[in-house]
C-alpha positions in Angstrom: -20.7 6.9 10.4 -18.5 7.5 7.4 -18.1 5.1 4.6 -14.7 3.7 3.5 -14.8 6.0 0.4 -15.5 9.0 2.5 -12.6 8.2 4.9 -10.4 7.6 2.1 -11.2 10.8 0.5 -10.7 12.6 3.8 -7.2 11.0 4.0 -6.5 12.2 0.4 -7.4 15.8 1.4 -5.2 15.6 4.4 -2.4 14.4 2.3 -3.0 17.0 -0.2 -3.0 19.8 2.4 0.6 18.5 3.5 -0.6 16.6 6.5 0.8 13.2 5.7 0.6 12.0 9.4 -3.0 13.1 9.6 -3.7 11.1 6.4 -2.1 8.2 8.0 -4.2 8.3 11.1 -7.2 8.5 9.0 -6.4 5.5 6.8 -5.6 3.5 9.9 -9.1 4.5 11.3 -10.6 3.1 8.0 -8.6 -0.2 8.3 -9.7 -0.7 11.8 -13.4 -0.9 10.3 -12.3 -2.8 7.2 -8.8 -4.4 7.0 -9.4 -5.6 3.6 -9.7 -2.1 2.0 -6.7 -2.5 -0.4 -6.6 1.0 -1.6 -6.0 2.2 2.0 -3.1 -0.4 2.5 -1.7 0.8 -0.9 -1.7 4.5 0.2 -0.3 3.6 3.6 2.5 1.8 1.9 3.4 5.1 0.1 2.8 7.4 3.0 4.9 5.4 5.6 7.6 5.1 2.9 7.6 8.9 2.6 7.7 9.2 6.3 10.9 6.8 6.5 8.8 4.2 8.2 9.8 1.3 5.9 8.7 -1.6 8.1 5.2 -0.2 8.2 5.3 0.5 4.5 6.4 -3.1 3.8 3.5 -4.5 6.0 0.9 -2.5 4.2 2.3 -3.3 0.8 2.2 -7.1 1.8 -1.5 -6.6 2.9 -2.4 -5.2 -0.7 -0.7 -8.5 -2.2 -2.6 -10.6 0.1 -5.9 -9.0 -0.8 -5.2 -8.8 -4.5 -2.9 -11.8 -5.2 -3.5 -11.7 -8.8 -2.8 -7.9 -9.5 0.6 -7.4 -11.1 0.6 -3.8 -10.2 0.4 -4.7 -6.4 3.6 -6.7 -6.7 5.3 -4.0 -8.7 4.4 -1.5 -6.0 5.6 -4.0 -3.5 8.9 -4.3 -5.3 9.3 -0.5 -5.1 8.6 -0.5 -1.4 11.2 -3.2 -0.8 13.7 -1.2 -2.9 13.2 2.0 -1.0 13.7 0.0 2.2 17.1 -1.5 0.9 15.7 -5.1 0.7 16.9 -5.8 -2.9 16.4 -9.6 -2.9 12.6 -9.2 -1.9 12.3 -6.5 -4.5 13.5 -8.7 -7.2 11.2 -11.4 -6.0 8.2 -9.2 -5.9 9.0 -7.9 -9.5 9.4 -11.6 -10.7 5.9 -12.3 -9.3 4.6 -9.3 -11.1 6.0 -10.6 -14.3 4.7 -14.0 -13.8 1.1 -12.6 -13.2 1.2 -10.5 -16.3 2.3 -13.4 -18.4 -0.3 -15.8 -17.3 -3.5 -16.2 -19.1 -6.4 -14.2 -17.6 
């Protein structure tokens, strides 16, 4: 049985070899075993966006924000995902959330 890190590495290799759909399949396999693996959701948000599947990209970006609610970068990435889907009000809201997190004391 592969670990999360091994499955993620396999997905990265698939992506690097040009098999983006294979990478998506591998990451979904990983998430079937551990739905809270934020890095897999983050990668899927990017990959689905590249494939033009913006609703799926948004779904995975939202999962990253759910898993890491105090990570400003997660909300910045979510903003970009919304922008690419043409959902500007949501993009602005996600960016505002990222700024709020950055400005709050840690």
